[in-house]
One Martini backbone bead per residue (centre of mass of N, CA, C, O) as a GRO file, in nm:
protein
  253
    1MET     BB    1  -8.491  -0.167  -2.729
    2GLN     BB    2  -8.360  -0.343  -2.473
    3HIS     BB    3  -8.161  -0.273  -2.214
    4ARG     BB    4  -7.864  -0.426  -2.106
    5MET     BB    5  -7.762  -0.460  -1.811
    6VAL     BB    6  -7.545  -0.480  -1.582
    7GLN     BB    7  -7.377  -0.773  -1.449
    8PHE     BB    8  -7.310  -0.958  -1.145
    9PHE     BB    9  -7.060  -1.201  -1.038
   10ASP     BB   10  -6.883  -1.446  -0.829
   11SER     BB   11  -6.864  -1.625  -1.098
   12ILE     BB   12  -6.806  -1.873  -1.336
   13SER     BB   13  -7.009  -1.997  -1.549
   14ASP     BB   14  -7.090  -2.222  -1.783
   15ASP     BB   15  -7.180  -2.008  -1.987
   16HIS     BB   16  -6.932  -1.835  -1.974
   17ALA     BB   17  -6.721  -2.052  -2.049
   18GLU     BB   18  -6.836  -2.122  -2.328
   19TRP     BB   19  -6.804  -1.835  -2.446
   20ILE     BB   20  -6.500  -1.795  -2.400
   21ARG     BB   21  -6.402  -2.037  -2.586
   22LYS     BB   22  -6.505  -1.879  -2.860
   23GLN     BB   23  -6.296  -1.673  -2.834
   24LYS     BB   24  -6.015  -1.497  -3.015
   25ILE     BB   25  -6.010  -1.250  -2.803
   26PHE     BB   26  -5.827  -1.059  -2.551
   27PHE     BB   27  -5.800  -0.840  -2.257
   28VAL     BB   28  -5.540  -0.681  -2.058
   29GLY     BB   29  -5.558  -0.521  -1.732
   30THR     BB   30  -5.320  -0.286  -1.587
   31ALA     BB   31  -5.152  -0.129  -1.290
   32PRO     BB   32  -5.004   0.083  -1.104
   33LEU     BB   33  -5.006   0.255  -0.806
   34ASP     BB   34  -4.918   0.493  -0.943
   35GLY     BB   35  -5.106   0.758  -1.064
   36ARG     BB   36  -4.870   0.830  -1.292
   37GLY     BB   37  -4.892   0.579  -1.430
   38THR     BB   38  -4.921   0.311  -1.661
   39VAL     BB   39  -5.176   0.196  -1.837
   40ASN     BB   40  -5.255  -0.140  -1.932
   41ASN     BB   41  -5.338  -0.290  -2.267
   42SER     BB   42  -5.370  -0.630  -2.383
   43PRO     BB   43  -5.371  -0.820  -2.659
   44LYS     BB   44  -5.502  -1.162  -2.718
   45GLY     BB   45  -5.424  -1.457  -2.873
   46TYR     BB   46  -5.482  -1.748  -2.938
   47ASP     BB   47  -5.487  -2.062  -2.752
   48CYS     BB   48  -5.456  -1.937  -2.405
   49LEU     BB   49  -5.733  -1.954  -2.260
   50ARG     BB   50  -5.835  -2.060  -1.923
   51ILE     BB   51  -6.068  -2.253  -1.733
   52ILE     BB   52  -6.042  -2.395  -1.419
   53ASN     BB   53  -6.265  -2.241  -1.248
   54PRO     BB   54  -6.506  -2.028  -1.121
   55ASN     BB   55  -6.222  -1.864  -0.982
   56GLN     BB   56  -6.027  -1.953  -1.237
   57ALA     BB   57  -5.759  -1.840  -1.450
   58CYS     BB   58  -5.560  -1.863  -1.762
   59TYR     BB   59  -5.254  -1.763  -1.942
   60LEU     BB   60  -5.041  -1.780  -2.212
   61GLU     BB   61  -4.721  -1.624  -2.231
   62MET     BB   62  -4.559  -1.445  -2.459
   63SER     BB   63  -4.309  -1.298  -2.588
   64GLY     BB   64  -4.233  -0.940  -2.566
   65SER     BB   65  -4.178  -0.593  -2.556
   66GLY     BB   66  -4.350  -0.624  -2.303
   67ILE     BB   67  -4.385  -0.612  -1.908
   68GLU     BB   68  -4.637  -0.499  -1.754
   69THR     BB   69  -4.801  -0.725  -1.627
   70GLN     BB   70  -4.582  -0.845  -1.447
   71SER     BB   71  -4.506  -0.586  -1.293
   72HIS     BB   72  -4.787  -0.527  -1.172
   73LEU     BB   73  -4.833  -0.799  -1.028
   74GLU     BB   74  -4.584  -0.782  -0.842
   75GLU     BB   75  -4.686  -0.521  -0.697
   76ASN     BB   76  -5.045  -0.569  -0.680
   77GLY     BB   77  -5.233  -0.798  -0.859
   78ARG     BB   78  -5.401  -0.646  -1.060
   79ILE     BB   79  -5.683  -0.765  -1.276
   80THR     BB   80  -5.826  -0.759  -1.619
   81ILE     BB   81  -6.047  -0.947  -1.822
   82MET     BB   82  -6.149  -0.889  -2.165
   83LEU     BB   83  -6.449  -0.956  -2.352
   84THR     BB   84  -6.584  -0.966  -2.697
   85ALA     BB   85  -6.826  -0.965  -2.936
   86PHE     BB   86  -6.787  -1.011  -3.309
   87GLU     BB   87  -7.020  -1.225  -3.295
   88GLY     BB   88  -7.331  -1.236  -3.272
   89ALA     BB   89  -7.418  -1.174  -2.979
   90PRO     BB   90  -7.395  -0.927  -2.765
   91ARG     BB   91  -7.087  -0.893  -2.557
   92ILE     BB   92  -6.948  -0.821  -2.232
   93MET     BB   93  -6.654  -0.938  -2.045
   94ARG     BB   94  -6.538  -0.947  -1.698
   95LEU     BB   95  -6.239  -1.042  -1.523
   96MET     BB   96  -6.200  -0.984  -1.179
   97GLY     BB   97  -5.876  -0.946  -0.997
   98THR     BB   98  -5.603  -1.160  -0.929
   99GLY     BB   99  -5.246  -1.204  -0.994
  100ARG     BB  100  -4.983  -1.431  -1.120
  101VAL     BB  101  -4.656  -1.547  -1.181
  102VAL     BB  102  -4.564  -1.827  -1.383
  103ARG     BB  103  -4.283  -1.964  -1.447
  104VAL     BB  104  -4.095  -2.081  -1.672
  105ASP     BB  105  -4.014  -2.418  -1.592
  106SER     BB  106  -4.173  -2.460  -1.361
  107PRO     BB  107  -4.357  -2.686  -1.197
  108GLU     BB  108  -4.627  -2.530  -1.232
  109PHE     BB  109  -4.605  -2.475  -1.529
  110ASN     BB  110  -4.581  -2.772  -1.627
  111SER     BB  111  -4.852  -2.860  -1.509
  112LEU     BB  112  -5.034  -2.663  -1.669
  113MET     BB  113  -4.944  -2.750  -1.949
  114LYS     BB  114  -5.034  -3.047  -1.929
  115GLU     BB  115  -5.343  -2.991  -1.852
  116TYR     BB  116  -5.415  -2.725  -2.072
  117TYR     BB  117  -5.189  -2.744  -2.345
  118GLU     BB  118  -5.207  -3.009  -2.465
  119GLY     BB  119  -5.215  -2.976  -2.819
  120SER     BB  120  -5.172  -2.696  -2.866
  121GLU     BB  121  -5.046  -2.431  -3.060
  122LEU     BB  122  -4.830  -2.362  -2.799
  123ALA     BB  123  -4.691  -2.614  -2.673
  124ASN     BB  124  -4.414  -2.600  -2.884
  125ALA     BB  125  -4.339  -2.316  -2.846
  126SER     BB  126  -4.141  -2.057  -2.861
  127GLY     BB  127  -4.123  -1.796  -2.609
  128LYS     BB  128  -4.215  -1.868  -2.347
  129ARG     BB  129  -4.275  -1.685  -2.026
  130ALA     BB  130  -4.572  -1.751  -1.902
  131ILE     BB  131  -4.823  -1.788  -1.650
  132ILE     BB  132  -5.133  -1.637  -1.591
  133LEU     BB  133  -5.283  -1.628  -1.274
  134VAL     BB  134  -5.640  -1.601  -1.195
  135ASP     BB  135  -5.835  -1.456  -0.943
  136VAL     BB  136  -6.179  -1.451  -0.945
  137ARG     BB  137  -6.408  -1.210  -0.794
  138LYS     BB  138  -6.542  -1.083  -1.066
  139VAL     BB  139  -6.831  -1.073  -1.286
  140SER     BB  140  -6.907  -0.908  -1.598
  141THR     BB  141  -7.199  -0.800  -1.787
  142SER     BB  142  -7.272  -0.655  -2.112
  143CYS     BB  143  -7.392  -0.557  -2.413
  144GLY     BB  144  -7.218  -0.450  -2.679
  145TYR     BB  145  -7.361  -0.261  -2.903
  146GLY     BB  146  -7.086  -0.092  -3.002
  147VAL     BB  147  -6.975  -0.351  -3.124
  148PRO     BB  148  -6.844  -0.471  -3.393
  149PHE     BB  149  -6.810  -0.661  -3.663
  150TYR     BB  150  -6.592  -0.953  -3.701
  151GLU     BB  151  -6.364  -1.150  -3.885
  152HIS     BB  152  -6.220  -1.460  -3.847
  153LYS     BB  153  -5.902  -1.580  -4.015
  154GLY     BB  154  -5.679  -1.612  -3.797
  155SER     BB  155  -5.364  -1.666  -3.699
  156ARG     BB  156  -5.072  -1.532  -3.646
  157LYS     BB  157  -4.730  -1.651  -3.718
  158THR     BB  158  -4.500  -1.452  -3.646
  159LEU     BB  159  -4.432  -1.500  -3.346
  160VAL     BB  160  -4.364  -1.801  -3.358
  161GLU     BB  161  -4.151  -1.779  -3.588
  162THR     BB  162  -3.955  -1.588  -3.446
  163TRP     BB  163  -3.887  -1.778  -3.196
  164ALA     BB  164  -3.790  -2.027  -3.367
  165LYS     BB  165  -3.510  -1.865  -3.452
  166ARG     BB  166  -3.445  -1.878  -3.139
  167ASP     BB  167  -3.250  -1.939  -2.897
  168GLU     BB  168  -3.215  -1.945  -2.562
  169GLU     BB  169  -3.002  -1.715  -2.544
  170ARG     BB  170  -3.165  -1.502  -2.708
  171VAL     BB  171  -3.406  -1.494  -2.519
  172LYS     BB  172  -3.256  -1.403  -2.266
  173GLU     BB  173  -3.145  -1.140  -2.385
  174TYR     BB  174  -3.420  -1.015  -2.430
  175TRP     BB  175  -3.512  -1.012  -2.136
  176LYS     BB  176  -3.253  -0.839  -2.029
  177THR     BB  177  -3.342  -0.589  -2.212
  178ILE     BB  178  -3.649  -0.547  -2.301
  179ASN     BB  179  -3.761  -0.693  -2.003
  180LYS     BB  180  -3.639  -0.538  -1.744
  181PHE     BB  181  -3.861  -0.301  -1.767
  182SER     BB  182  -4.093  -0.092  -1.724
  183LEU     BB  183  -4.214   0.213  -1.816
  184ASP     BB  184  -4.186   0.294  -1.485
  185GLY     BB  185  -3.938   0.103  -1.360
  186LEU     BB  186  -4.020  -0.168  -1.304
  187PRO     BB  187  -3.971  -0.476  -1.255
  188GLY     BB  188  -3.942  -0.735  -1.468
  189MET     BB  189  -3.792  -0.986  -1.557
  190ARG     BB  190  -3.803  -1.302  -1.369
  191HIS     BB  191  -3.517  -1.532  -1.357
  192GLU     BB  192  -3.283  -1.773  -1.290
  193LEU     BB  193  -3.179  -1.805  -1.589
  194LEU     BB  194  -3.040  -1.498  -1.574
  195GLY     BB  195  -2.969  -1.489  -1.277
  196PRO     BB  196  -2.956  -1.376  -0.952
  197GLU     BB  197  -3.046  -1.070  -1.024
  198TYR     BB  198  -3.333  -1.203  -1.159
  199ALA     BB  199  -3.500  -1.367  -0.954
  200GLY     BB  200  -3.643  -1.261  -0.724
  201LYS     BB  201  -4.008  -1.242  -0.619
  202ASN     BB  202  -4.261  -1.437  -0.638
  203ARG     BB  203  -4.569  -1.518  -0.608
  204GLY     BB  204  -4.734  -1.733  -0.430
  205PRO     BB  205  -4.948  -1.934  -0.336
  206GLY     BB  206  -5.249  -1.780  -0.298
  207PRO     BB  207  -5.396  -1.520  -0.182
  208ILE     BB  208  -5.444  -1.183  -0.282
  209VAL     BB  209  -5.391  -0.877  -0.137
  210LEU     BB  210  -5.511  -0.589  -0.176
  211PRO     BB  211  -5.418  -0.283  -0.197
  212THR     BB  212  -5.387  -0.006   0.040
  213GLU     BB  213  -5.407   0.360   0.137
  214SER     BB  214  -5.488   0.341   0.415
  215TRP     BB  215  -5.377   0.431   0.723
  216SER     BB  216  -5.484   0.194   0.891
  217ALA     BB  217  -5.355  -0.032   0.718
  218VAL     BB  218  -5.064   0.062   0.733
  219LEU     BB  219  -5.043   0.054   1.044
  220LYS     BB  220  -5.118  -0.240   1.085
  221SER     BB  221  -4.887  -0.360   0.915
  222TRP     BB  222  -4.655  -0.230   1.073
  223LEU     BB  223  -4.722  -0.355   1.351
  224GLN     BB  224  -4.695  -0.657   1.253
  225GLU     BB  225  -4.386  -0.630   1.125
  226THR     BB  226  -4.296  -0.491   1.386
  227PRO     BB  227  -4.144  -0.495   1.660
  228ALA     BB  228  -4.262  -0.411   1.963
  229PRO     BB  229  -4.032  -0.225   2.074
  230ALA     BB  230  -4.022  -0.050   1.821
  231ASN     BB  231  -4.307   0.051   1.826
  232ALA     BB  232  -4.291   0.202   2.094
  233ALA     BB  233  -4.061   0.392   2.020
  234TYR     BB  234  -4.193   0.527   1.774
  235LEU     BB  235  -4.451   0.631   1.917
  236VAL     BB  236  -4.311   0.806   2.128
  237ALA     BB  237  -4.150   0.982   1.934
  238GLY     BB  238  -4.398   1.090   1.782
  239ALA     BB  239  -4.537   1.221   2.026
  240VAL     BB  240  -4.310   1.417   2.102
  241ILE     BB  241  -4.285   1.565   1.831
  242GLY     BB  242  -4.581   1.652   1.818
  243GLY     BB  243  -4.578   1.818   2.081
  244VAL     BB  244  -4.361   2.023   2.004
  245VAL     BB  245  -4.494   2.136   1.749
  246SER     BB  246  -4.755   2.228   1.888
  247HIS     BB  247  -4.623   2.423   2.092
  248LEU     BB  248  -4.480   2.609   1.889
  249TYR     BB  249  -4.735   2.690   1.732
  250SER     BB  250  -4.892   2.818   1.974
  251ARG     BB  251  -4.678   3.040   2.042
  252ARG     BB  252  -4.678   3.179   1.765
  253ARG     BB  253  -4.988   3.268   1.804
   0.00000   0.00000   0.00000
């Protein structure tokens, strides 16, 4: 058996998109910037994943007990969507990039719902929380030889039926309690519907710049965001303090 090596692509091809549409489950991976934080991986079912164009995808997010994906995206934007074949030829595919939260009932949310989810099984479902919009920077495919076969028997109705029993106020209360923070204490659900203290600031349209921890990038960002007179004052003060510390250390030796 010839081993199928991993392959990387700069966009989602028509073949990729056709294969993605046939899959019944996918997994979403995100993480906070803090290295001690909790890496999250969420399985997603239902007919909720859409390919918008070769470098953009989205999925409709239902309310649930966790708010990790939204919290991580608000902090740093990094996300990977993974799919794997449970029937037919083996294959694993990852869509790697950056994402942002499109709030439920916002104009952009309603536009995406109308264009991509009209007539879908979740179109009229209660409990919708957001659409996660992903800018795909890299696509990878690999063998998937170790993934077993599984038979798809249908979607579970429990989630949809549960939210159908709750009115809007009970959904809001759930968001304000269960979805208030991530596991690591990052801000969770943000929406004007919950009150001004929950409005927060979602990422707007446009490319998301991945965070970096290099000192040069941090310094460059600081210099750009801080007024020029303040920059000069801070740099002079830093140089003076550094000089004093260096002088004292050399005398001590």
